[in-house]
C-alpha atoms as a printed R data frame, in Angstrom:
    type eleno elety resid chain resno       x       y        z
1   ATOM     1    CA   UNK     A     1 232.262  93.646  -65.615
2   ATOM     2    CA   UNK     A     2 232.999  94.502  -69.433
3   ATOM     3    CA   UNK     A     3 235.641  96.892  -68.815
4   ATOM     4    CA   UNK     A     4 237.263  94.166  -66.392
5   ATOM     5    CA   UNK     A     5 237.046  91.923  -69.461
6   ATOM     6    CA   UNK     A     6 238.394  94.820  -71.718
7   ATOM     7    CA   UNK     A     7 241.449  95.287  -69.692
8   ATOM     8    CA   UNK     A     8 242.371  91.546  -69.090
9   ATOM     9    CA   UNK     A     9 241.852  90.998  -72.559
10  ATOM    10    CA   UNK     A    10 244.859  93.640  -73.764
11  ATOM    11    CA   UNK     A    11 246.997  92.127  -70.757
12  ATOM    12    CA   UNK     A    12 246.673  89.115  -72.459
13  ATOM    13    CA   UNK     A    13 247.033  90.235  -75.675
14  ATOM    14    CA   UNK     A    14 250.562  92.004  -74.430
15  ATOM    15    CA   UNK     A    15 252.011  89.421  -72.769
16  ATOM    16    CA   UNK     A    16 251.205  86.657  -75.691
17  ATOM    17    CA   UNK     A    17 252.478  88.505  -78.343
18  ATOM    18    CA   UNK     A    18 256.122  87.565  -77.751
19  ATOM    19    CA   UNK     A    19 255.112  83.791  -77.339
20  ATOM    20    CA   UNK     A    20 253.212  84.249  -80.575
21  ATOM    21    CA   UNK     A    21 256.050  85.798  -82.576
22  ATOM    22    CA   UNK     A    22 257.903  82.446  -81.099
23  ATOM    23    CA   UNK     A    23 255.271  80.089  -82.370
24  ATOM    24    CA   UNK     A    24 255.003  81.506  -85.648
25  ATOM    25    CA   UNK     A    25 258.557  81.793  -86.249
26  ATOM    26    CA   UNK     A    26 258.894  77.806  -85.456
27  ATOM    27    CA   UNK     A    27 255.686  77.182  -87.770
28  ATOM    28    CA   UNK     A    28 257.357  78.162  -90.428
29  ATOM    29    CA   UNK     A    29 260.819  76.952  -89.720
30  ATOM    30    CA   UNK     A    30 259.271  73.395  -89.580
31  ATOM    31    CA   UNK     A    31 257.196  74.031  -92.571
32  ATOM    32    CA   UNK     A    32 260.130  74.652  -94.154
33  ATOM    33    CA   UNK     A    33 262.259  71.879  -93.216
34  ATOM    34    CA   UNK     A    34 259.744  69.261  -93.970
35  ATOM    35    CA   UNK     A    35 258.917  70.852  -97.301
36  ATOM    36    CA   UNK     A    36 262.418  71.617  -98.649
37  ATOM    37    CA   UNK     A    37 263.729  68.141  -97.404
38  ATOM    38    CA   UNK     A    38 261.992  65.306  -98.281
39  ATOM    39    CA   UNK     A    39 264.661  62.715  -97.150
40  ATOM    40    CA   UNK     A    40 264.160  63.149  -94.011
41  ATOM    41    CA   UNK     A    41 264.612  60.598  -91.977
42  ATOM    42    CA   UNK     A    42 261.043  59.255  -90.034
43  ATOM    43    CA   UNK     A    43 262.319  60.128  -86.085
44  ATOM    44    CA   UNK     A    44 263.257  64.212  -87.810
45  ATOM    45    CA   UNK     A    45 259.969  63.720  -89.540
46  ATOM    46    CA   UNK     A    46 257.634  62.987  -86.795
47  ATOM    47    CA   UNK     A    47 259.987  65.606  -84.984
48  ATOM    48    CA   UNK     A    48 259.202  68.944  -87.218
49  ATOM    49    CA   UNK     A    49 255.574  67.418  -87.361
50  ATOM    50    CA   UNK     A    50 254.982  67.612  -83.906
51  ATOM    51    CA   UNK     A    51 256.696  71.035  -83.760
52  ATOM    52    CA   UNK     A    52 254.180  72.270  -86.785
53  ATOM    53    CA   UNK     A    53 251.104  71.065  -84.790
54  ATOM    54    CA   UNK     A    54 252.223  72.240  -81.467
55  ATOM    55    CA   UNK     A    55 252.711  75.768  -82.810
56  ATOM    56    CA   UNK     A    56 249.414  75.779  -84.725
57  ATOM    57    CA   UNK     A    57 247.824  74.480  -80.916
58  ATOM    58    CA   UNK     A    58 249.696  77.442  -79.743
59  ATOM    59    CA   UNK     A    59 247.440  80.029  -82.073
60  ATOM    60    CA   UNK     A    60 244.155  78.378  -81.607
61  ATOM    61    CA   UNK     A    61 244.453  78.477  -78.053
62  ATOM    62    CA   UNK     A    62 245.518  81.947  -77.728
63  ATOM    63    CA   UNK     A    63 242.781  83.056  -80.289
64  ATOM    64    CA   UNK     A    64 240.318  80.931  -78.117
65  ATOM    65    CA   UNK     A    65 241.722  82.858  -74.919
66  ATOM    66    CA   UNK     A    66 241.081  86.463  -76.191
67  ATOM    67    CA   UNK     A    67 237.505  85.348  -77.272
68  ATOM    68    CA   UNK     A    68 236.845  83.833  -73.717
69  ATOM    69    CA   UNK     A    69 238.170  87.172  -72.475
70  ATOM    70    CA   UNK     A    70 235.966  89.738  -74.678
71  ATOM    71    CA   UNK     A    71 232.576  90.636  -73.449
72  ATOM    72    CA   UNK     A    72 231.214  90.646  -76.758
73  ATOM    73    CA   UNK     A    73 232.221  87.284  -78.538
74  ATOM    74    CA   UNK     A    74 230.436  87.866  -81.608
75  ATOM    75    CA   UNK     A    75 231.546  91.512  -81.920
76  ATOM    76    CA   UNK     A    76 235.307  90.464  -81.270
77  ATOM    77    CA   UNK     A    77 234.524  87.863  -84.231
78  ATOM    78    CA   UNK     A    78 233.887  90.240  -86.902
79  ATOM    79    CA   UNK     A    79 236.178  93.075  -85.457
80  ATOM    80    CA   UNK     A    80 238.917  90.922  -85.350
81  ATOM    81    CA   UNK     A    81 238.163  88.504  -88.546
82  ATOM    82    CA   UNK     A    82 241.906  88.585  -89.301
83  ATOM    83    CA   UNK     A    83 242.891  87.050  -86.386
84  ATOM    84    CA   UNK     A    84 240.153  84.000  -86.885
85  ATOM    85    CA   UNK     A    85 241.598  84.015  -90.741
86  ATOM    86    CA   UNK     A    86 244.973  83.616  -89.646
87  ATOM    87    CA   UNK     A    87 244.639  81.015  -86.769
88  ATOM    88    CA   UNK     A    88 242.561  78.599  -89.304
89  ATOM    89    CA   UNK     A    89 245.472  79.339  -91.971
90  ATOM    90    CA   UNK     A    90 248.536  79.800  -89.982
91  ATOM    91    CA   UNK     A    91 250.783  80.324  -93.471
92  ATOM    92    CA   UNK     A    92 249.088  83.828  -93.727
93  ATOM    93    CA   UNK     A    93 250.392  84.728  -89.967
94  ATOM    94    CA   UNK     A    94 253.047  87.226  -91.775
95  ATOM    95    CA   UNK     A    95 249.554  89.576  -91.852
96  ATOM    96    CA   UNK     A    96 248.923  88.981  -88.214
97  ATOM    97    CA   UNK     A    97 252.435  89.630  -87.132
98  ATOM    98    CA   UNK     A    98 252.249  93.379  -89.117
99  ATOM    99    CA   UNK     A    99 249.201  93.717  -87.172
100 ATOM   100    CA   UNK     A   100 250.686  93.297  -83.736
101 ATOM   101    CA   UNK     A   101 253.927  95.727  -84.933
102 ATOM   102    CA   UNK     A   102 251.359  98.589  -85.878
103 ATOM   103    CA   UNK     A   103 249.429  97.894  -82.631
104 ATOM   104    CA   UNK     A   104 252.654  98.458  -80.555
105 ATOM   105    CA   UNK     A   105 253.792 100.962  -82.827
106 ATOM   106    CA   UNK     A   106 250.260 102.941  -82.022
107 ATOM   107    CA   UNK     A   107 250.918 102.948  -78.243
108 ATOM   108    CA   UNK     A   108 253.697 104.997  -78.654
109 ATOM   109    CA   UNK     A   109 253.853 108.609  -77.702
110 ATOM   110    CA   UNK     A   110 255.753 108.905  -80.770
111 ATOM   111    CA   UNK     A   111 255.585 106.252  -83.785
112 ATOM   112    CA   UNK     A   112 259.179 105.132  -84.829
113 ATOM   113    CA   UNK     A   113 258.421 105.836  -88.633
114 ATOM   114    CA   UNK     A   114 255.926 108.051  -90.384
115 ATOM   115    CA   UNK     A   115 252.750 107.031  -92.042
116 ATOM   116    CA   UNK     A   116 254.222 106.651  -95.603
117 ATOM   117    CA   UNK     A   117 257.406 104.074  -93.909
118 ATOM   118    CA   UNK     A   118 255.282 102.064  -92.281
119 ATOM   119    CA   UNK     A   119 253.081 101.603  -94.811
120 ATOM   120    CA   UNK     A   120 256.032 100.606  -97.381
121 ATOM   121    CA   UNK     A   121 257.939  98.529  -94.463
122 ATOM   122    CA   UNK     A   122 254.913  96.662  -93.104
123 ATOM   123    CA   UNK     A   123 253.431  96.094  -96.672
124 ATOM   124    CA   UNK     A   124 257.012  94.919  -98.160
125 ATOM   125    CA   UNK     A   125 257.300  92.656  -94.957
126 ATOM   126    CA   UNK     A   126 254.152  91.029  -95.645
127 ATOM   127    CA   UNK     A   127 254.631  90.717  -99.267
128 ATOM   128    CA   UNK     A   128 258.137  88.951  -98.516
129 ATOM   129    CA   UNK     A   129 256.726  86.594  -95.846
130 ATOM   130    CA   UNK     A   130 253.329  85.864  -98.014
131 ATOM   131    CA   UNK     A   131 254.755  85.340 -100.996
132 ATOM   132    CA   UNK     A   132 257.899  82.899  -99.177
133 ATOM   133    CA   UNK     A   133 255.006  81.102  -97.189
134 ATOM   134    CA   UNK     A   134 253.054  80.708 -100.826
135 ATOM   135    CA   UNK     A   135 256.197  79.456 -102.556
136 ATOM   136    CA   UNK     A   136 256.272  76.552 -100.073
137 ATOM   137    CA   UNK     A   137 252.832  75.587 -100.567
138 ATOM   138    CA   UNK     A   138 252.740  75.475 -104.376
139 ATOM   139    CA   UNK     A   139 256.201  74.013 -104.151
140 ATOM   140    CA   UNK     A   140 255.070  71.750 -101.873
141 ATOM   141    CA   UNK     A   141 251.850  70.590 -104.125
142 ATOM   142    CA   UNK     A   142 253.103  71.114 -107.715
143 ATOM   143    CA   UNK     A   143 256.148  69.244 -107.122
144 ATOM   144    CA   UNK     A   144 255.063  65.818 -108.093
145 ATOM   145    CA   UNK     A   145 251.736  66.744 -109.813
146 ATOM   146    CA   UNK     A   146 251.343  65.420 -113.396
147 ATOM   147    CA   UNK     A   147 252.024  67.879 -116.132
148 ATOM   148    CA   UNK     A   148 253.127  70.444 -113.473
149 ATOM   149    CA   UNK     A   149 255.821  73.058 -114.626
150 ATOM   150    CA   UNK     A   150 256.856  73.838 -111.080
151 ATOM   151    CA   UNK     A   151 259.403  71.105 -109.920
152 ATOM   152    CA   UNK     A   152 262.247  73.299 -108.250
153 ATOM   153    CA   UNK     A   153 261.689  75.572 -105.289
154 ATOM   154    CA   UNK     A   154 263.601  77.866 -107.332
155 ATOM   155    CA   UNK     A   155 260.655  77.694 -109.886
156 ATOM   156    CA   UNK     A   156 258.014  78.155 -107.046
157 ATOM   157    CA   UNK     A   157 259.997  81.425 -105.965
158 ATOM   158    CA   UNK     A   158 259.865  82.743 -109.336
159 ATOM   159    CA   UNK     A   159 256.190  82.080 -109.549
160 ATOM   160    CA   UNK     A   160 255.489  83.814 -106.181
161 ATOM   161    CA   UNK     A   161 257.419  86.820 -107.443
162 ATOM   162    CA   UNK     A   162 255.757  87.369 -110.778
163 ATOM   163    CA   UNK     A   163 252.024  86.824 -109.165
164 ATOM   164    CA   UNK     A   164 252.910  89.027 -106.419
165 ATOM   165    CA   UNK     A   165 253.701  92.039 -108.738
166 ATOM   166    CA   UNK     A   166 251.053  90.694 -110.761
167 ATOM   167    CA   UNK     A   167 253.446  90.174 -113.725
168 ATOM   168    CA   UNK     A   168 252.133  86.681 -114.579
169 ATOM   169    CA   UNK     A   169 254.817  85.840 -117.488
170 ATOM   170    CA   UNK     A   170 252.586  82.343 -117.606
171 ATOM   171    CA   UNK     A   171 255.841  80.048 -117.765
172 ATOM   172    CA   UNK     A   172 255.455  78.607 -114.308
173 ATOM   173    CA   UNK     A   173 251.652  78.247 -113.223
174 ATOM   174    CA   UNK     A   174 249.890  75.823 -110.943
175 ATOM   175    CA   UNK     A   175 248.250  72.913 -112.068
176 ATOM   176    CA   UNK     A   176 246.644  71.249 -108.900
177 ATOM   177    CA   UNK     A   177 243.407  72.663 -107.395
178 ATOM   178    CA   UNK     A   178 244.882  73.768 -104.280
179 ATOM   179    CA   UNK     A   179 247.931  75.688 -106.038
180 ATOM   180    CA   UNK     A   180 245.540  77.674 -107.931
181 ATOM   181    CA   UNK     A   181 243.772  78.436 -105.024
182 ATOM   182    CA   UNK     A   182 246.521  79.688 -103.329
183 ATOM   183    CA   UNK     A   183 247.499  81.585 -106.406
184 ATOM   184    CA   UNK     A   184 244.391  83.451 -106.913
185 ATOM   185    CA   UNK     A   185 244.904  84.599 -103.194
186 ATOM   186    CA   UNK     A   186 248.219  85.806 -103.779
187 ATOM   187    CA   UNK     A   187 247.038  87.608 -106.921
188 ATOM   188    CA   UNK     A   188 244.894  89.580 -104.702
189 ATOM   189    CA   UNK     A   189 246.985  90.078 -101.691
190 ATOM   190    CA   UNK     A   190 249.556  91.173 -104.295
191 ATOM   191    CA   UNK     A   191 247.440  93.688 -105.756
192 ATOM   192    CA   UNK     A   192 246.544  94.959 -102.359
193 ATOM   193    CA   UNK     A   193 250.548  95.152 -101.022
194 ATOM   194    CA   UNK     A   194 252.226  96.015 -104.136
195 ATOM   195    CA   UNK     A   195 249.494  99.073 -104.641
196 ATOM   196    CA   UNK     A   196 250.057 100.274 -100.683
197 ATOM   197    CA   UNK     A   197 253.466 100.382 -101.295
198 ATOM   198    CA   UNK     A   198 253.582 102.210 -104.717
199 ATOM   199    CA   UNK     A   199 250.798 104.346 -103.529
200 ATOM   200    CA   UNK     A   200 252.830 105.327 -100.204
201 ATOM   201    CA   UNK     A   201 256.102 106.090 -101.797
202 ATOM   202    CA   UNK     A   202 254.294 108.082 -105.011
203 ATOM   203    CA   UNK     A   203 252.393 109.969 -101.745
204 ATOM   204    CA   UNK     A   204 256.201 110.733  -99.868
205 ATOM   205    CA   UNK     A   205 257.402 111.608 -103.863
206 ATOM   206    CA   UNK     A   206 254.763 114.374 -103.944
207 ATOM   207    CA   UNK     A   207 255.137 115.782 -100.226
208 ATOM   208    CA   UNK     A   208 258.345 115.835 -100.495
209 ATOM   209    CA   UNK     A   209 258.442 117.700 -103.923
210 ATOM   210    CA   UNK     A   210 255.601 119.781 -102.717
211 ATOM   211    CA   UNK     A   211 257.924 120.720  -99.600
212 ATOM   212    CA   UNK     A   212 260.819 121.729 -101.474
213 ATOM   213    CA   UNK     A   213 259.113 123.714 -104.143
214 ATOM   214    CA   UNK     A   214 257.175 125.870 -100.914
215 ATOM   215    CA   UNK     A   215 261.141 126.792 -100.080
């Protein structure tokens, strides 16, 4: 019955959250080590590559399980499109982690943070994690590319910061095809996340000033 399936889906999501969080940490850690330490011995490289593949397999298996529990699978895919995106592109996993944390907060009778504080906290955390993941991905592709001007991880972090904030100094720019795709995606995400933080902070200040004025 649909009700039974919905209950099973909610129970599965609740039980899977800690394991998904651990898998996300392992995936990002293994990817970080493989990118930042090109001198890894063959044995360690295979080990961390295996950790990456296993953690990614966990993401795929968990998504397929939730799809199986859903009574309307097409509706699940359409309404949970973010879950599909971060399963196919696991470096975007921070978006899913923020979404999971927000769902947990909404289940509480009294949220731990106010609306503006939650938006600023989640948007800021998402921006930091996505910026870090994008820095790794771009550095991995650009460091050995011909005519590249991103040669160190520090260059990649500086590029991510200027891209996320839409500053765009132009001193560090990707030259590879995948690097430019990542840059384009980060630009759109940066506009949304920075706009959410600035807008929420402005709303908070306006509400505080209005409250003080009414006193």
